[in-house]
C-alpha positions as CSV (number, residue, x, y, z in Angstrom):
1,M,0.0,0.0,0.0
2,S,1.4,3.5,-0.9
3,N,2.0,6.0,1.8
4,M,-0.8,8.3,0.5
5,S,-3.4,5.5,0.3
6,N,-2.2,4.4,3.8
7,V,-2.8,7.9,5.2
8,Q,-6.2,8.1,3.6
9,H,-7.1,4.7,5.0
10,L,-6.3,5.9,8.5
11,G,-9.7,7.9,8.5
12,Y,-9.4,10.2,11.5
13,L,-12.8,11.4,12.4
14,G,-12.0,14.0,15.0
15,F,-11.1,14.4,18.7
16,D,-12.9,11.7,20.8
17,Y,-12.1,12.9,24.3
18,I,-9.5,14.7,26.4
19,E,-8.6,13.0,29.7
20,F,-7.2,14.9,32.7
21,W,-5.4,13.1,35.5
22,V,-6.3,15.0,38.7
23,G,-6.0,14.7,42.5
24,N,-9.7,14.6,43.1
25,A,-11.9,13.6,40.1
26,K,-15.1,14.3,41.9
27,Q,-14.2,17.9,42.8
28,A,-12.7,18.6,39.4
29,A,-15.8,17.5,37.7
30,S,-17.9,19.7,39.9
31,F,-15.8,22.7,38.9
32,Y,-16.1,22.1,35.2
33,K,-19.8,21.7,35.6
34,T,-20.5,24.8,37.6
35,R,-17.8,27.2,36.2
36,L,-17.4,26.0,32.5
37,G,-20.9,24.6,31.8
38,F,-20.2,21.0,31.2
39,S,-22.7,18.2,32.1
40,L,-21.9,14.8,33.5
41,F,-23.0,11.9,31.4
42,A,-20.9,8.8,32.4
43,Y,-19.0,7.5,35.3
44,R,-16.8,4.6,36.5
45,G,-15.8,4.0,40.1
46,L,-16.1,1.6,42.9
47,E,-19.9,1.6,42.5
48,T,-19.6,0.4,38.9
49,G,-17.0,-2.3,39.6
50,S,-13.9,-0.1,38.8
51,R,-11.3,-1.0,41.5
52,Q,-8.5,1.1,40.0
53,W,-10.0,4.4,38.7
54,S,-12.6,6.9,39.5
55,S,-13.5,8.8,36.4
56,Y,-16.2,11.4,35.5
57,A,-17.1,12.0,31.8
58,L,-18.4,15.4,31.0
59,R,-19.8,16.9,27.8
60,Q,-20.6,20.3,26.3
61,G,-21.8,20.1,22.7
62,E,-19.4,17.6,21.1
63,V,-16.5,18.4,23.5
64,T,-15.9,15.5,25.8
65,L,-13.6,15.7,28.9
66,I,-12.8,13.0,31.3
67,F,-11.4,13.6,34.9
68,S,-9.7,10.6,36.5
69,S,-8.0,9.8,39.8
70,A,-6.4,6.5,40.7
71,L,-8.2,4.8,43.6
72,P,-5.4,2.6,45.1
73,P,-2.6,4.7,46.7
74,G,0.2,2.7,45.0
75,N,-0.4,3.6,41.4
76,E,3.1,4.8,40.6
77,V,2.5,6.1,37.1
78,F,-0.4,8.2,38.2
79,N,1.3,9.4,41.4
80,A,4.4,10.5,39.4
81,H,2.2,12.3,36.8
82,L,0.2,14.1,39.4
83,G,3.2,15.0,41.5
84,Y,5.2,16.4,38.6
85,H,2.5,18.0,36.4
86,G,-0.3,18.7,38.8
87,D,-3.9,18.4,37.4
88,A,-3.1,18.1,33.8
89,V,-4.0,16.5,30.5
90,R,-2.9,12.9,30.2
91,D,-4.6,11.7,27.0
92,I,-5.6,13.4,23.7
93,A,-7.9,10.7,22.1
94,F,-8.8,10.4,18.4
95,C,-11.7,8.8,16.9
96,V,-10.7,6.7,13.9
97,N,-12.1,4.3,11.3
98,S,-9.6,1.6,12.0
99,C,-7.8,1.5,15.3
100,E,-5.5,-1.4,14.3
101,S,-4.4,0.2,11.0
102,T,-3.8,3.5,12.7
103,Y,-1.8,2.0,15.6
104,E,0.3,-0.3,13.3
105,R,1.2,2.5,11.1
106,A,2.2,4.7,14.1
107,V,4.3,1.9,15.6
108,S,6.0,0.9,12.5
109,A,6.9,4.6,12.0
110,G,8.6,4.6,15.4
111,A,5.9,5.5,17.9
112,E,6.3,4.0,21.4
113,S,3.3,1.8,22.4
114,V,1.5,2.1,25.6
115,H,-0.9,-0.7,24.9
116,P,-1.8,-2.4,21.5
117,P,-5.4,-2.7,20.2
118,Q,-7.9,-4.2,22.5
119,E,-11.5,-5.0,21.5
120,Y,-14.4,-4.6,24.0
121,V,-17.7,-6.2,22.9
122,D,-21.1,-5.9,24.6
123,S,-24.7,-6.2,23.6
124,S,-24.7,-2.9,21.7
125,G,-21.6,-3.2,19.7
126,H,-17.8,-3.1,20.0
127,I,-15.0,-0.6,20.7
128,V,-11.4,-1.0,19.9
129,L,-8.7,1.0,21.8
130,A,-5.0,1.4,21.4
131,T,-2.6,4.0,22.9
132,I,0.9,5.4,22.0
133,K,3.1,7.9,23.7
134,T,3.5,11.5,22.3
135,V,5.5,14.4,23.9
136,G,6.4,14.4,27.6
137,D,4.0,12.2,29.6
138,T,1.0,12.7,27.3
139,V,-0.4,9.9,25.2
140,H,-2.8,9.6,22.1
141,T,-5.4,6.9,22.2
142,F,-7.1,5.7,19.0
143,I,-10.7,4.8,19.4
144,E,-12.7,2.8,16.8
145,R,-16.5,2.4,17.5
146,S,-18.9,0.2,15.7
147,S,-21.8,2.1,14.1
148,D,-24.2,0.4,16.5
149,T,-22.4,0.7,19.8
150,A,-24.0,2.9,22.5
151,T,-21.1,2.3,24.9
152,F,-19.0,5.4,25.8
153,L,-15.8,3.6,27.1
154,P,-15.3,0.1,28.8
155,G,-16.1,0.3,32.5
156,F,-18.2,3.5,32.3
157,V,-22.0,3.6,32.9
158,F,-24.2,6.3,31.7
159,I,-25.5,8.8,34.3
160,N,-28.8,10.5,34.2
161,D,-28.5,12.7,37.3
162,P,-29.0,16.4,36.4
163,D,-27.0,18.8,38.5
164,P,-29.7,21.0,40.4
165,I,-27.4,24.0,40.1
166,Q,-27.3,24.0,36.3
167,P,-30.8,25.3,35.6
168,M,-29.9,28.3,37.7
169,L,-26.8,29.1,35.5
170,P,-26.6,30.4,31.9
171,K,-25.5,28.0,29.1
172,V,-22.0,28.6,27.9
173,G,-22.8,27.3,24.4
174,G,-19.5,25.5,23.5
175,H,-20.2,23.0,20.8
176,L,-16.9,21.6,19.4
177,L,-13.2,21.3,20.2
178,D,-11.5,23.5,17.6
179,H,-7.9,22.7,18.5
180,I,-5.7,21.7,21.5
181,G,-2.2,23.4,22.1
182,L,0.9,21.5,23.1
183,N,3.8,23.5,24.6
184,I,7.3,22.1,24.1
185,P,10.9,23.2,24.9
186,E,12.8,25.2,22.5
187,G,14.5,23.2,19.9
188,S,11.8,20.6,19.9
189,L,9.4,22.0,17.2
190,V,11.0,20.7,14.0
191,P,11.5,17.0,15.4
192,L,7.9,17.0,16.7
193,V,6.4,18.3,13.5
194,E,8.3,15.5,11.7
195,W,7.0,13.1,14.2
196,Y,3.3,14.0,13.7
197,E,3.9,13.8,9.9
198,R,5.7,10.5,9.9
199,V,3.9,8.7,12.8
200,L,0.3,9.9,12.5
201,G,0.2,11.1,8.8
202,F,-0.7,14.7,9.8
203,H,0.4,17.8,7.8
204,R,1.3,21.4,8.5
205,F,-1.9,23.5,8.5
206,F,-0.5,26.8,9.7
207,S,2.8,28.2,11.0
208,I,4.1,31.3,12.6
209,D,7.5,32.3,14.1
210,D,9.0,34.7,16.5
211,S,9.4,37.4,13.8
212,I,5.6,37.8,14.1
213,V,4.8,36.5,17.6
214,H,6.9,38.5,20.1
215,T,7.0,41.3,22.6
216,E,9.8,43.3,24.0
217,F,10.6,40.4,26.2
218,S,9.8,37.1,24.6
219,G,8.4,35.3,21.6
220,L,7.4,31.9,20.3
221,R,7.2,29.7,17.2
222,S,4.3,27.4,16.3
223,V,3.2,25.0,13.7
224,V,-0.4,23.7,13.7
225,M,-0.6,20.1,12.7
226,A,-3.8,18.6,11.2
227,D,-5.0,15.2,10.2
228,P,-5.6,14.5,6.4
229,N,-9.3,15.5,6.8
230,E,-8.5,18.6,8.9
231,Q,-10.9,17.5,11.6
232,I,-8.1,17.4,14.3
233,K,-5.7,20.4,14.7
234,I,-2.9,20.6,17.3
235,P,-0.8,23.7,17.5
236,L,2.8,22.8,18.6
237,I,4.3,25.7,20.4
238,E,8.0,26.3,21.4
239,P,9.4,29.4,23.1
240,A,11.8,31.7,21.3
241,S,14.7,33.0,23.4
242,G,14.1,36.5,24.8
243,L,15.3,38.9,27.4
244,R,12.8,37.5,30.0
245,K,11.1,34.2,30.7
246,G,8.1,34.0,28.3
247,Q,4.7,32.4,28.9
248,V,5.7,29.2,27.2
249,E,8.8,28.9,29.4
250,E,6.6,29.7,32.4
251,F,4.3,26.8,31.4
252,L,7.2,24.4,30.9
253,E,8.6,25.2,34.3
254,Y,5.4,24.8,36.3
255,H,4.1,21.9,34.2
256,G,7.4,20.1,34.4
257,G,8.0,19.8,30.7
258,S,6.0,19.4,27.6
259,G,2.2,19.2,27.8
260,V,-1.2,20.6,27.0
261,Q,-1.4,24.3,27.5
262,H,-4.9,25.2,26.1
263,L,-8.1,23.8,24.8
264,A,-10.0,25.9,22.4
265,I,-13.8,25.5,22.2
266,L,-15.9,26.8,19.4
267,T,-19.1,28.7,20.1
268,D,-21.7,30.2,17.8
269,N,-22.2,33.3,20.0
270,I,-19.1,34.4,21.9
271,L,-20.7,37.4,23.5
272,S,-23.3,35.1,25.0
273,S,-20.7,32.6,26.0
274,A,-18.6,35.4,27.6
275,Q,-21.5,36.6,29.6
276,A,-22.3,33.1,30.8
277,L,-18.6,32.5,31.8
278,R,-18.7,35.8,33.7
279,E,-21.8,34.9,35.6
280,R,-20.4,31.5,36.4
281,G,-17.3,33.2,37.9
282,I,-14.6,32.3,35.4
283,D,-11.6,34.6,35.4
284,R,-10.7,35.8,32.0
285,L,-7.5,37.2,30.7
286,K,-7.5,41.0,30.6
287,V,-6.7,42.5,27.1
288,P,-4.1,45.3,27.1
289,S,-5.8,48.7,27.6
290,D,-4.7,50.1,24.1
291,Y,-5.8,47.0,22.1
292,Y,-9.2,48.3,21.1
293,S,-8.0,51.8,20.1
294,R,-5.4,50.2,17.9
295,L,-8.0,47.8,16.5
296,C,-10.4,50.6,15.6
297,K,-7.7,52.4,13.6
298,F,-6.8,49.2,11.9
299,L,-10.4,48.3,11.0
300,Q,-10.8,51.8,9.4
301,T,-8.6,50.6,6.5
302,A,-9.7,47.0,6.4
303,N,-12.2,45.6,4.1
304,I,-14.3,43.9,6.8
305,K,-17.6,44.4,8.5
306,L,-18.0,43.3,12.1
307,Q,-21.5,42.1,13.1
308,E,-20.6,42.7,16.8
309,D,-20.1,46.1,18.5
310,I,-16.5,46.7,19.5
311,D,-17.6,48.2,22.8
312,D,-19.4,45.0,23.6
313,L,-16.3,42.9,22.7
314,A,-14.1,45.2,24.9
315,Q,-16.5,44.7,27.9
316,H,-15.7,40.9,27.7
317,D,-11.9,41.2,26.7
318,I,-12.7,39.5,23.3
319,M,-10.0,39.8,20.6
320,I,-10.6,40.0,16.8
321,D,-8.4,38.6,14.0
322,F,-9.4,38.7,10.4
323,D,-8.3,38.4,6.8
324,E,-10.0,38.9,3.3
325,N,-12.3,36.1,3.9
326,G,-13.8,36.8,7.5
327,Y,-12.8,37.1,11.2
328,L,-12.2,35.3,14.3
329,L,-13.4,36.3,17.9
330,Q,-11.4,34.9,20.8
331,L,-11.3,35.1,24.6
332,F,-9.1,33.4,27.1
333,T,-9.5,32.3,30.6
334,K,-6.8,32.6,33.2
335,P,-5.1,29.3,34.3
336,I,-7.6,26.9,35.7
337,T,-5.4,25.5,38.4
338,D,-3.0,27.1,41.0
339,R,-0.1,26.4,38.7
340,P,0.1,28.8,35.7
341,T,-0.4,26.1,33.2
342,A,-3.5,25.1,31.3
343,F,-6.3,27.5,30.3
344,F,-9.3,27.5,28.0
345,E,-9.9,29.6,24.8
346,F,-13.4,30.2,23.5
347,L,-13.7,31.3,19.9
348,Q,-16.2,32.1,17.2
349,R,-15.3,31.7,13.5
350,N,-17.0,33.9,10.8
351,T,-15.7,32.2,7.7
352,F,-12.1,32.4,9.1
353,N,-9.9,29.3,9.5
354,G,-6.8,31.0,10.9
355,F,-5.3,31.0,14.4
356,G,-5.4,34.6,15.5
357,A,-2.0,35.5,14.3
358,N,-2.7,39.2,14.4
359,N,-3.7,38.7,18.1
360,F,-0.6,36.9,19.2
361,R,1.2,40.0,20.4
362,A,-1.7,41.2,22.3
363,I,-2.2,37.7,23.9
364,F,1.5,37.7,24.8
365,E,1.2,41.1,26.4
366,A,-1.9,40.1,28.4
367,I,-0.2,37.0,29.6
368,E,2.9,38.8,30.5
369,Q,0.8,41.2,32.6
370,E,-0.3,38.1,34.6
371,Q,3.2,36.8,34.7
372,E,4.4,40.0,36.3
373,R,1.7,39.7,38.9
374,R,2.9,36.2,39.7
375,G,6.4,37.4,39.9
376,N,7.4,35.2,36.9
377,L,8.3,37.8,34.2
378,L,12.0,37.5,35.2
379,S,15.2,38.4,33.3
380,K,17.3,35.4,32.2
């Protein structure tokens, strides 16, 4: 089979779930329900016969997050992950047409296996799972689901237990995982891009370097990798050396190396989502004070018509990027744990497929403001 036909046969269908390993899965799930608007739909734990893991599966639109904690105290892999990274993403899972083909291609191209394909069959169909390592302690799981299966994952049971708080809170309105960003040490970008090309059959979708993304103090380089069908997009981000410690370096220090920095969720109405997040008590990243005055001047010469009022966007710290085809609206939360590591992005696309390149400097400046408050905007 040719390499091209092999890539086409892989048939990535999109992100399946993102799994966090956390110190207390029950409490983490509660936070994501009340603060970010997710709903619990599946669970595994002692009550369901799981003696090793307690896991809560949450969903908002098609975005699925799992929060897992090990039950026995002697789980060395989990304990090391938690101690080193804190609450962090462990698994970025992809839904695929053929788990075995995807896994075999990856391993034959040099991927390190965590576990080979395993099939789970029940009365409603079957699921095939396999896992490989990627950067740091993060893994990718390939999931193949039969068309008739109603099972979420082996060991999970569906939960129909609505949270009584949810009806009191506004809906956030996220419906799809747009992309998930991986931070890596400087010098790692080119080898990791080649790894995603060779091992997973991904291609370069978008790239940007420190000649564009920089401030007075720091910068970054990034390549967005996408599967052949462009249903999965993963920005790979490395720091560029600067006068001070940049936001990517801050992440790498507090996360203990490479890992997931942000999850970007699509919404159809970012103003409504922003208001809902505000009412739910989510802290958002403050945009630099001169951003909107600069934007107004820029828009005067641009051939684009915003449907939203700039004052409304400014009220919610929503940024705007655009090209000749359309525009993108973005807002960012502050880090969601005590460590300044992972955060969420909410975005609305109006016929725009880019990644906010015109906003990167403003985003950097906003993050550097927070770094300075934390005492981490330090000279090297």
